[in-house]
Each structure stands twice: as structure tokens, then as C-alpha cells.
LOMIKE-466332 format. One record per residue (C-alpha): residue number from 0; x, y, z; residue in three letters. Coordinates in nm, 2 decimals, always signed. Example, Ala and Ser with C-alpha at 12.3 -4.5 7.8 and 13.67 -1.06 7.14 Angstrom:
BEGIN
- 0;+1.23;-0.45;+0.78;ALA
- 1;+1.37;-0.11;+0.71;SER
***
This chain:
BEGIN
- 0;+2.86;+1.33;+1.59;MET
- 1;+2.68;+1.04;+1.73;THR
- 2;+2.31;+0.96;+1.76;ALA
- 3;+2.34;+1.00;+2.14;SER
- 4;+2.40;+1.35;+2.09;ARG
- 5;+2.11;+1.39;+1.85;ALA
- 6;+1.84;+1.65;+1.93;PRO
- 7;+1.54;+1.51;+2.08;ARG
- 8;+1.24;+1.43;+1.90;ASP
- 9;+1.02;+1.62;+2.12;ASN
- 10;+0.68;+1.44;+2.18;TYR
- 11;+0.77;+1.21;+1.88;ASN
- 12;+0.67;+1.48;+1.66;ALA
- 13;+0.88;+1.36;+1.36;VAL
- 14;+0.77;+1.00;+1.41;TRP
- 15;+0.39;+1.11;+1.43;ILE
- 16;+0.43;+1.31;+1.10;ILE
- 17;+0.56;+1.03;+0.92;PHE
- 18;+0.28;+0.82;+1.06;PHE
- 19;+0.02;+1.06;+0.93;ILE
- 20;+0.18;+1.07;+0.59;LEU
- 21;+0.19;+0.69;+0.57;GLY
- 22;-0.19;+0.70;+0.66;LEU
- 23;-0.24;+0.96;+0.39;GLY
- 24;-0.07;+0.76;+0.12;THR
- 25;-0.31;+0.47;+0.16;LEU
- 26;-0.63;+0.56;+0.33;LEU
- 27;-0.78;+0.75;+0.03;PRO
- 28;-0.72;+0.45;-0.21;TRP
- 29;-0.86;+0.20;+0.06;ASN
- 30;-1.18;+0.41;+0.09;PHE
- 31;-1.20;+0.42;-0.29;PHE
- 32;-1.19;+0.04;-0.32;MET
- 33;-1.42;+0.01;-0.02;THR
- 34;-1.67;+0.21;-0.22;ALA
- 35;-1.67;-0.03;-0.52;THR
- 36;-2.03;-0.14;-0.47;MET
- 37;-2.14;+0.21;-0.48;TYR
- 38;-1.94;+0.25;-0.83;PHE
- 39;-2.08;-0.05;-0.97;THR
- 40;-2.44;+0.04;-0.86;SER
- 41;-2.40;+0.38;-1.04;ARG
- 42;-2.33;+0.15;-1.36;LEU
- 43;-2.62;-0.06;-1.32;ASN
- 44;-2.86;+0.19;-1.49;GLU
- 45;-3.01;+0.10;-1.83;LYS
- 46;-2.82;+0.29;-2.10;SER
- 47;-2.95;+0.41;-2.43;SER
- 48;-2.66;+0.26;-2.59;ASN
- 49;-2.73;-0.10;-2.70;SER
- 50;-2.39;-0.20;-2.66;THR
- 51;-2.38;-0.11;-2.29;ALA
- 52;-2.65;-0.36;-2.18;ASN
- 53;-2.67;-0.74;-2.26;LEU
- 54;-2.93;-0.98;-2.16;THR
- 55;-2.84;-1.26;-1.95;ALA
- 56;-2.96;-1.61;-1.98;GLU
- 57;-3.21;-1.55;-1.71;GLY
- 58;-3.37;-1.25;-1.90;GLY
- 59;-3.22;-1.00;-1.67;GLU
- 60;-3.05;-0.68;-1.78;SER
- 61;-2.68;-0.73;-1.72;HIS
- 62;-2.46;-0.43;-1.74;ASN
- 63;-2.12;-0.48;-1.93;VAL
- 64;-1.97;-0.18;-1.77;LEU
- 65;-2.06;-0.32;-1.43;GLN
- 66;-1.92;-0.66;-1.50;SER
- 67;-1.58;-0.53;-1.63;LYS
- 68;-1.54;-0.26;-1.36;PHE
- 69;-1.32;-0.46;-1.13;ASN
- 70;-1.09;-0.58;-1.40;ASN
- 71;-1.04;-0.23;-1.56;VAL
- 72;-1.01;-0.08;-1.23;MET
- 73;-0.72;-0.31;-1.14;THR
- 74;-0.55;-0.23;-1.47;LEU
- 75;-0.60;+0.14;-1.44;CYS
- 76;-0.45;+0.13;-1.08;ALA
- 77;-0.16;-0.11;-1.12;MET
- 78;-0.01;+0.00;-1.44;VAL
- 79;+0.02;+0.37;-1.35;PRO
- 80;+0.13;+0.27;-0.99;LEU
- 81;+0.42;+0.06;-1.13;LEU
- 82;+0.51;+0.30;-1.41;VAL
- 83;+0.52;+0.62;-1.20;PHE
- 84;+0.70;+0.44;-0.91;THR
- 85;+0.97;+0.35;-1.15;CYS
- 86;+0.98;+0.69;-1.29;LEU
- 87;+1.02;+0.85;-0.95;ASN
- 88;+1.33;+0.63;-0.87;SER
- 89;+1.50;+0.82;-1.17;PHE
- 90;+1.35;+1.17;-1.17;ILE
- 91;+1.34;+1.22;-0.79;HIS
- 92;+1.69;+1.38;-0.83;GLN
- 93;+1.56;+1.65;-1.08;ARG
- 94;+1.23;+1.74;-0.93;ILE
- 95;+1.23;+1.91;-0.58;PRO
- 96;+1.10;+1.69;-0.30;GLN
- 97;+0.86;+1.95;-0.16;LYS
- 98;+0.69;+1.96;-0.51;LEU
- 99;+0.68;+1.59;-0.54;ARG
- 100;+0.51;+1.52;-0.19;ILE
- 101;+0.29;+1.85;-0.14;SER
- 102;+0.20;+1.84;-0.51;GLY
- 103;+0.10;+1.49;-0.52;SER
- 104;-0.13;+1.53;-0.19;LEU
- 105;-0.28;+1.83;-0.35;MET
- 106;-0.37;+1.66;-0.67;VAL
- 107;-0.52;+1.35;-0.48;ILE
- 108;-0.72;+1.59;-0.26;PHE
- 109;-0.87;+1.75;-0.55;VAL
- 110;-0.95;+1.41;-0.72;VAL
- 111;-1.14;+1.31;-0.40;PHE
- 112;-1.31;+1.64;-0.35;LEU
- 113;-1.46;+1.59;-0.69;LEU
- 114;-1.54;+1.23;-0.63;THR
- 115;-1.75;+1.34;-0.33;ALA
- 116;-1.93;+1.60;-0.52;VAL
- 117;-2.01;+1.37;-0.80;PHE
- 118;-2.19;+1.14;-0.55;VAL
- 119;-2.47;+1.40;-0.57;LYS
- 120;-2.45;+1.46;-0.93;VAL
- 121;-2.65;+1.23;-1.19;ASP
- 122;-2.42;+1.11;-1.47;ILE
- 123;-2.49;+0.87;-1.74;GLU
- 124;-2.32;+0.52;-1.70;PRO
- 125;-2.07;+0.56;-1.97;VAL
- 126;-1.94;+0.90;-1.90;PRO
- 127;-1.93;+0.79;-1.52;PHE
- 128;-1.74;+0.49;-1.60;PHE
- 129;-1.47;+0.69;-1.80;THR
- 130;-1.44;+0.95;-1.55;LEU
- 131;-1.40;+0.70;-1.26;THR
- 132;-1.12;+0.53;-1.45;MET
- 133;-0.95;+0.87;-1.52;ILE
- 134;-0.96;+0.94;-1.15;LYS
- 135;-0.82;+0.60;-1.06;ILE
- 136;-0.53;+0.66;-1.29;VAL
- 137;-0.47;+1.00;-1.12;CYS
- 138;-0.49;+0.88;-0.78;ILE
- 139;-0.23;+0.59;-0.86;ASN
- 140;+0.01;+0.80;-1.06;SER
- 141;+0.05;+1.06;-0.79;PHE
- 142;+0.02;+0.82;-0.52;GLY
- 143;+0.31;+0.63;-0.66;ALA
- 144;+0.52;+0.96;-0.66;VAL
- 145;+0.41;+1.04;-0.31;LEU
- 146;+0.49;+0.69;-0.18;GLN
- 147;+0.82;+0.68;-0.36;GLY
- 148;+0.92;+1.02;-0.23;SER
- 149;+0.81;+0.95;+0.12;LEU
- 150;+1.02;+0.63;+0.15;PHE
- 151;+1.31;+0.81;-0.01;GLY
- 152;+1.30;+1.08;+0.26;LEU
- 153;+1.26;+0.83;+0.54;ALA
- 154;+1.55;+0.63;+0.38;GLY
- 155;+1.79;+0.92;+0.48;ILE
- 156;+1.68;+0.89;+0.84;LEU
- 157;+1.73;+0.61;+1.08;PRO
- 158;+1.55;+0.28;+1.01;ALA
- 159;+1.31;+0.36;+1.29;SER
- 160;+1.14;+0.64;+1.07;TYR
- 161;+1.04;+0.41;+0.81;THR
- 162;+0.83;+0.21;+1.05;THR
- 163;+0.57;+0.49;+1.12;PRO
- 164;+0.51;+0.50;+0.74;ILE
- 165;+0.44;+0.14;+0.72;MET
- 166;+0.23;+0.14;+1.03;SER
- 167;+0.03;+0.43;+0.89;GLY
- 168;-0.03;+0.25;+0.58;GLN
- 169;-0.16;-0.05;+0.79;GLY
- 170;-0.39;+0.16;+0.98;LEU
- 171;-0.54;+0.28;+0.67;ALA
- 172;-0.66;-0.07;+0.59;GLY
- 173;-0.83;-0.11;+0.94;ILE
- 174;-1.03;+0.21;+0.90;PHE
- 175;-1.15;+0.09;+0.54;ALA
- 176;-1.24;-0.24;+0.68;ALA
- 177;-1.41;-0.10;+0.99;PHE
- 178;-1.61;+0.15;+0.79;SER
- 179;-1.73;-0.13;+0.56;MET
- 180;-1.86;-0.33;+0.89;ILE
- 181;-2.03;-0.02;+1.01;CYS
- 182;-2.21;+0.03;+0.69;ALA
- 183;-2.34;-0.33;+0.71;LEU
- 184;-2.43;-0.29;+1.05;ALA
- 185;-2.63;+0.02;+1.01;THR
- 186;-2.78;-0.05;+0.68;GLY
- 187;-2.66;+0.29;+0.53;SER
- 188;-2.73;+0.36;+0.17;GLU
- 189;-2.45;+0.30;-0.08;LEU
- 190;-2.45;+0.68;-0.18;GLN
- 191;-2.43;+0.79;+0.18;ASP
- 192;-2.16;+0.54;+0.27;SER
- 193;-1.96;+0.66;-0.03;ALA
- 194;-1.99;+1.02;+0.04;PHE
- 195;-1.87;+0.96;+0.41;GLY
- 196;-1.56;+0.75;+0.26;TYR
- 197;-1.47;+1.04;+0.03;PHE
- 198;-1.51;+1.32;+0.26;ILE
- 199;-1.31;+1.12;+0.54;THR
- 200;-1.03;+1.07;+0.28;ALA
- 201;-1.03;+1.46;+0.20;CYS
- 202;-0.99;+1.52;+0.57;VAL
- 203;-0.70;+1.28;+0.61;VAL
- 204;-0.53;+1.41;+0.30;ILE
- 205;-0.56;+1.78;+0.44;LEU
- 206;-0.41;+1.65;+0.76;LEU
- 207;-0.11;+1.50;+0.58;ALA
- 208;-0.05;+1.81;+0.40;ILE
- 209;-0.05;+2.02;+0.70;VAL
- 210;+0.18;+1.76;+0.86;SER
- 211;+0.43;+1.78;+0.58;TYR
- 212;+0.42;+2.16;+0.59;LEU
- 213;+0.52;+2.14;+0.96;VAL
- 214;+0.79;+1.91;+0.90;LEU
- 215;+1.05;+2.18;+0.82;PRO
- 216;+1.02;+2.30;+1.19;ARG
- 217;+1.18;+1.98;+1.28;MET
- 218;+1.49;+2.05;+1.06;LEU
- 219;+1.73;+2.05;+1.37;THR
- 220;+1.66;+1.68;+1.42;LEU
- 221;+1.66;+1.59;+1.06;ILE
- 222;+1.96;+1.78;+0.95;ASP
- 223;+2.15;+1.62;+1.23;PHE
- 224;+2.11;+1.26;+1.11;TYR
- 225;+2.17;+1.37;+0.75;PHE
- 226;+2.51;+1.54;+0.85;VAL
- 227;+2.60;+1.26;+1.09;SER
- 228;+2.55;+0.99;+0.84;PHE
- 229;+2.75;+1.19;+0.55;LEU
- 230;+3.04;+1.23;+0.80;GLU
- 231;+3.06;+0.86;+0.85;SER
- 232;+3.03;+0.78;+0.48;ALA
- 233;+3.33;+0.73;+0.25;ALA
- 234;+3.24;+1.00;+0.03;GLU
- 235;+3.18;+1.36;+0.13;LYS
- 236;+2.90;+1.53;-0.03;LEU
- 237;+2.74;+1.89;+0.01;PRO
- 238;+2.48;+1.88;+0.27;VAL
- 239;+2.12;+1.91;+0.13;VAL
- 240;+1.82;+2.03;+0.32;ASN
- 241;+1.58;+1.75;+0.31;LEU
- 242;+1.26;+1.95;+0.28;VAL
- 243;+1.37;+2.25;+0.08;ASP
- 244;+1.33;+2.31;-0.28;ASP
- 245;+1.68;+2.20;-0.40;GLU
- 246;+1.69;+1.86;-0.58;PRO
- 247;+1.89;+1.56;-0.43;SER
- 248;+2.26;+1.51;-0.54;PRO
- 249;+2.29;+1.29;-0.85;GLY
- 250;+2.30;+0.92;-0.78;VAL
- 251;+2.30;+0.62;-1.03;SER
- 252;+1.99;+0.39;-0.95;VAL
- 253;+2.19;+0.09;-1.07;PHE
- 254;+2.51;+0.17;-0.87;ASN
- 255;+2.32;+0.11;-0.53;ILE
- 256;+2.30;-0.26;-0.62;PHE
- 257;+2.66;-0.30;-0.65;LYS
- 258;+2.76;-0.26;-0.28;GLN
- 259;+2.80;-0.59;-0.12;VAL
- 260;+3.11;-0.57;+0.11;LYS
- 261;+3.12;-0.35;+0.43;HIS
- 262;+3.45;-0.35;+0.61;ARG
- 263;+3.52;-0.71;+0.72;ARG
- 264;+3.17;-0.84;+0.71;CYS
- 265;+2.97;-0.95;+0.40;VAL
- 266;+2.66;-0.74;+0.36;ARG
- 267;+2.36;-0.88;+0.19;THR
- 268;+2.31;-0.68;-0.12;PRO
- 269;+2.01;-0.45;-0.14;ILE
- 270;+1.88;-0.64;-0.44;TRP
- 271;+1.80;-0.94;-0.21;VAL
- 272;+1.60;-0.71;+0.02;THR
- 273;+1.43;-0.55;-0.28;ALA
- 274;+1.33;-0.88;-0.44;LEU
- 275;+1.21;-0.99;-0.08;SER
- 276;+0.96;-0.71;-0.04;VAL
- 277;+0.85;-0.77;-0.41;CYS
- 278;+0.80;-1.14;-0.34;PHE
- 279;+0.61;-1.07;+0.00;ILE
- 280;+0.35;-0.85;-0.20;PHE
- 281;+0.33;-1.09;-0.49;THR
- 282;+0.22;-1.39;-0.26;VAL
- 283;-0.01;-1.14;-0.04;THR
- 284;-0.20;-0.99;-0.34;ILE
- 285;-0.19;-1.30;-0.54;GLY
- 286;-0.41;-1.49;-0.28;ILE
- 287;-0.58;-1.18;-0.09;PHE
- 288;-0.84;-1.09;-0.18;PRO
- 289;-0.89;-1.30;-0.49;ALA
- 290;-0.91;-1.62;-0.32;VAL
- 291;-0.96;-1.54;+0.05;THR
- 292;-1.27;-1.36;-0.02;VAL
- 293;-1.43;-1.65;-0.19;GLU
- 294;-1.40;-1.87;+0.13;VAL
- 295;-1.75;-1.95;+0.27;LYS
- 296;-1.82;-2.00;+0.64;SER
- 297;-1.93;-2.36;+0.75;THR
- 298;-2.10;-2.22;+1.06;VAL
- 299;-2.48;-2.23;+1.02;GLU
- 300;-2.55;-1.89;+1.14;ASN
- 301;-2.70;-1.64;+0.91;LYS
- 302;-2.56;-1.33;+1.08;GLU
- 303;-2.22;-1.47;+1.09;TRP
- 304;-2.23;-1.57;+0.74;ASP
- 305;-2.30;-1.19;+0.65;THR
- 306;-2.01;-1.06;+0.86;TYR
- 307;-1.78;-1.37;+0.79;PHE
- 308;-1.56;-1.21;+0.51;ILE
- 309;-1.58;-0.85;+0.63;PRO
- 310;-1.46;-0.95;+0.97;VAL
- 311;-1.25;-1.27;+0.93;ALA
- 312;-1.09;-1.17;+0.61;CYS
- 313;-1.08;-0.79;+0.57;PHE
- 314;-1.07;-0.66;+0.93;LEU
- 315;-0.86;-0.94;+1.07;LEU
- 316;-0.60;-0.91;+0.79;PHE
- 317;-0.57;-0.53;+0.83;ASN
- 318;-0.54;-0.56;+1.22;LEU
- 319;-0.28;-0.82;+1.20;MET
- 320;-0.10;-0.66;+0.92;ASP
- 321;-0.09;-0.33;+1.10;TRP
- 322;+0.03;-0.51;+1.42;ALA
- 323;+0.32;-0.67;+1.22;GLY
- 324;+0.42;-0.34;+1.06;ARG
- 325;+0.41;-0.17;+1.41;SER
- 326;+0.61;-0.43;+1.59;LEU
- 327;+0.92;-0.32;+1.40;THR
- 328;+0.91;-0.02;+1.62;ALA
- 329;+1.03;-0.26;+1.90;LEU
- 330;+1.19;-0.55;+1.74;CYS
- 331;+1.38;-0.59;+1.43;MET
- 332;+1.46;-0.95;+1.40;TRP
- 333;+1.62;-1.12;+1.18;PRO
- 334;+1.89;-0.85;+1.12;GLY
- 335;+1.93;-0.67;+0.80;GLN
- 336;+2.23;-0.90;+0.69;ASN
- 337;+2.08;-1.23;+0.81;SER
- 338;+1.98;-1.50;+0.58;ARG
- 339;+1.66;-1.57;+0.78;TRP
- 340;+1.50;-1.27;+0.64;LEU
- 341;+1.48;-1.39;+0.27;PRO
- 342;+1.42;-1.75;+0.40;ALA
- 343;+1.13;-1.66;+0.60;LEU
- 344;+1.00;-1.44;+0.29;VAL
- 345;+1.03;-1.74;+0.08;CYS
- 346;+0.83;-1.96;+0.33;LEU
- 347;+0.53;-1.74;+0.31;ARG
- 348;+0.46;-1.92;-0.03;VAL
- 349;+0.31;-2.19;+0.18;VAL
- 350;+0.00;-1.96;+0.24;PHE
- 351;-0.11;-2.01;-0.13;ILE
- 352;-0.22;-2.37;-0.11;PRO
- 353;-0.34;-2.34;+0.24;LEU
- 354;-0.60;-2.09;+0.15;PHE
- 355;-0.68;-2.27;-0.17;MET
- 356;-0.76;-2.59;+0.02;LEU
- 357;-1.00;-2.38;+0.25;CYS
- 358;-1.38;-2.38;+0.17;ASN
- 359;-1.36;-2.16;-0.13;VAL
- 360;-1.66;-2.17;-0.35;GLU
- 361;-1.72;-2.23;-0.63;PRO
- 362;-1.44;-2.46;-0.68;ARG
- 363;-1.37;-2.71;-0.97;HIS
- 364;-1.03;-2.88;-0.92;TYR
- 365;-0.89;-2.89;-0.56;LEU
- 366;-1.04;-3.08;-0.27;PRO
- 367;-1.14;-2.90;+0.06;VAL
- 368;-0.89;-3.00;+0.33;LEU
- 369;-0.97;-2.74;+0.59;PHE
- 370;-1.34;-2.71;+0.63;HIS
- 371;-1.39;-2.52;+0.97;HIS
- 372;-1.37;-2.14;+1.00;ASP
- 373;-1.11;-2.18;+1.27;ALA
- 374;-0.86;-2.30;+1.00;TRP
- 375;-0.92;-2.00;+0.79;TYR
- 376;-0.87;-1.76;+1.08;ILE
- 377;-0.56;-1.92;+1.21;ILE
- 378;-0.41;-1.90;+0.83;PHE
- 379;-0.53;-1.53;+0.80;MET
- 380;-0.37;-1.43;+1.13;ILE
- 381;-0.02;-1.56;+1.04;PHE
- 382;-0.05;-1.47;+0.67;PHE
- 383;-0.13;-1.10;+0.75;SER
- 384;+0.11;-1.06;+1.03;PHE
- 385;+0.40;-1.19;+0.84;SER
- 386;+0.31;-0.98;+0.56;ASN
- 387;+0.31;-0.66;+0.77;GLY
- 388;+0.62;-0.76;+0.98;TYR
- 389;+0.87;-0.88;+0.68;LEU
- 390;+0.75;-0.60;+0.46;ALA
- 391;+0.82;-0.32;+0.73;SER
- 392;+1.17;-0.49;+0.79;LEU
- 393;+1.26;-0.50;+0.43;CYS
- 394;+1.16;-0.13;+0.38;MET
- 395;+1.34;-0.02;+0.69;CYS
- 396;+1.67;-0.22;+0.60;PHE
- 397;+1.68;-0.14;+0.22;GLY
- 398;+1.82;+0.20;+0.24;PRO
- 399;+2.06;+0.11;+0.51;LYS
- 400;+2.25;-0.12;+0.27;LYS
- 401;+2.40;+0.17;+0.06;VAL
- 402;+2.60;+0.48;+0.13;LYS
- 403;+2.42;+0.76;+0.31;GLN
- 404;+2.42;+0.99;+0.00;HIS
- 405;+2.23;+0.70;-0.20;GLU
- 406;+1.98;+0.64;+0.07;ALA
- 407;+1.71;+0.85;-0.08;GLU
- 408;+1.74;+0.68;-0.41;THR
- 409;+1.76;+0.33;-0.24;ALA
- 410;+1.42;+0.42;-0.07;GLY
- 411;+1.25;+0.51;-0.40;ALA
- 412;+1.39;+0.19;-0.55;VAL
- 413;+1.25;-0.01;-0.26;MET
- 414;+0.90;+0.16;-0.32;ALA
- 415;+0.92;+0.04;-0.67;PHE
- 416;+0.99;-0.32;-0.60;PHE
- 417;+0.69;-0.30;-0.34;LEU
- 418;+0.46;-0.17;-0.64;SER
- 419;+0.61;-0.44;-0.87;LEU
- 420;+0.52;-0.71;-0.62;GLY
- 421;+0.15;-0.55;-0.60;LEU
- 422;+0.13;-0.55;-0.99;ALA
- 423;+0.26;-0.93;-1.00;LEU
- 424;+0.04;-1.03;-0.74;GLY
- 425;-0.27;-0.89;-0.91;ALA
- 426;-0.17;-1.06;-1.23;ALA
- 427;-0.13;-1.39;-1.08;LEU
- 428;-0.45;-1.36;-0.87;SER
- 429;-0.65;-1.47;-1.17;PHE
- 430;-0.45;-1.78;-1.23;ALA
- 431;-0.47;-1.87;-0.85;PHE
- 432;-0.83;-1.84;-0.85;ARG
- 433;-0.89;-2.03;-1.16;ALA
- 434;-0.66;-2.32;-1.01;MET
- 435;-0.92;-2.37;-0.73;VAL
***
């Protein structure tokens, strides 16, 4: 049985479904972060609790909850994301895939629906803060299970089916950045903008749920690849339907790191690819947006100054990141066993000092070597494109470095290292910003 005899993916339906599912994994959380100003504005009200408000030096009322919101949000997002992605790597064999994916989508949908409702409800700052953090924990916990399960499913299929997931996630960032710019341009109230974000997120999640429910209709194509790869594997295992309610065959998470040789060629072990994707996101999140968002335009134009960060930072990053992720559908260079891939990943560390030496304000230690906005934009283009392209390559190649019946576990493990990179980057971002 060969790929040339595979049933056709009519109208690229399976590819589109994976794209929508990828969009559904990140767009809700991107919109949630885009609405940060809305959340902090709700916490700016004076509270009867004397510990909730302090008086700043200028005599203005400064809300402690508001000042701590971003730090606590990062903690409540990264810890559950990392923990549940790790757990999914082990428990995915015991919990049916359909429950993990559709159940996670349903929980996230309910959370965002409630968030949209609460926009219209007056809540005291302390209960609102607590409720918001609980929602963040829920979104990232179930989002971790969703993402890990999705990459696990794609890992069993050809590498080209991981690309739409990565591309969909990249497009989610573009939507969020574009929405931010539109809100600035129209002068919309924070409450109205936030409500629009959350309702849009609900629609996208519903679309993802429907898409996943349609996936069983594509079983002929999916089962073909599963059976084809099993027949070429050294071990014969019972065929398992990828979208039914049966758990996956038992596979040790640690065993998948031991496979190095393949026939006469030396295969780059999966741990190299896993560490590569971890390092990619450690560098990216370490510098973006903690440092990049603090760069000030040197062009004396008030309107450009207003849109500089939304356009040159957020929109440009997400556009080029999406372009890089999507390019792997056409080109996959360097190959999965090439030493160029980890080498290029390591070279991305150069972007850390490059952005630090841009016009970041305030600054205390480093000089400004790249004054003009053009330098910042050039760095951002290569920084974001390399992030999307190299990360997508790693996620595509990872599950192909193990035996076929271990591919789902390998996909979940790759998702864990991706999340680990996000967590490490978030932790290092404080140090990188302090060094400037």
C-alpha cells in the first residue's frame, strides 16, 4: 500500500479541518490577551477594601490588582499549560481522543461564553480578578490538552497535515493584532471591543467543534495512512480508529527518545527536534513582547507613533510568523535529519541582543545602536519568519522520527516541549527586560 494509492483528500477537506482546529486552539486565547486593557480597566475601580488600593507618590489612586494583573495572568497561564501538556503526554493513551478534543473545546467555549456575558455584568474588582484568573487557568489547562491531542492526531498522518495546524495558529495571531488596530482606528470603547473579541472567539470555537465532528466522515483517507504506516513499521499492532472512542495502544513516553538509527543512515534523535522547538519559543517569548513592545519610534509623527507597536510589532510579527508556518506546506528545508535545522535554531539567539540594542525605553545599561525604525522592522521580519518556519518544521518532523505506532505519543511530547519553551521564555523575559 503506497501513498500514491491513497484516497484523495477531496477539496482538501481534511487539511482545512486541521487548519480550523489549529485556529481554534489559539485564537480564543489571543483575543483574551488582546482584551487585557479591558480587564485592567475593570480593576481600576475604587474598592472598599483598604488593601486593594494604594496611593501613588503623585496622590493618584493606584490599584494593586491592576498593577499585578499581567504577572498573575502569566503565572496562571503558563503553569497549567505546562502541567497539563505534560500530563496529556502520559494520559492520552487512557482517555479517548474524542473526549479529549471535543470535551476541551466545549469547556473553552463555555468559559468564553461566560466571559462575554460578564462584560455586561457589574462585578466588584476583587471577585472579578479572582474569576478572571480561574478562567485563565481553565482556558490554558484544557487548551493544553486540546493542543497536545491535536498534534498527537496529526503525528499519525503525513507531516504535511501538521502544517495546517501551525498555520491556523499563526492566523489566530493575525486576527488578534488586526482587531487591536481596528479598535484603535475606530475609537471603540474597551467594553464593546472586548465583547466583540469574546463573541468572535465563541464562533470560532463552535466552528472548530463542528469541524472535528465532521472529521469521522474522512475516515477512508485517515485510516489509509494509519494502516499504510503500520504495514511499513517493524512491529505489527492492531489498527485503531483515530477518531473513535477507543484509547490509543500503550506506548512508553521515554522509549520514543531511544530510536536513533534507521536502516543504514543515522537518524537525528527526536530529543534534538524536541529541544529545538523548545529553544525556538524560549528565544521568541523571552524577547517578544516583553522587550519588543518597549521599543519607541524615532519618527516624529504622532499618528505613526500611535500605531507603531500595533503594526510594526504585533501585526508584522504575526503576519511573518504565519507566512513562515505556511511555507512548510511547499518547502521543508532543511530535512528532518539535517544538522542545519538545529544550527539555524541556535542562531536565532542573535535576535536577543539585536532587539535589546534598539530604541527600548526606558533603558539603564545598554546603549542604543539601532536608532531608526527600519532596523527594528527588519529584525522583526526575520525574527518572526524564522520562528514560524523553524517551529513548523520541528513539529512536522518530530513524530516522523519514531515508529508509527508511537507517532501519537511523539506528537504529544512535541507539544509539551513547545509549551516548555513558552514557559521558559516567559520566565526569562523579566531578566531580558531588566538587562536593558
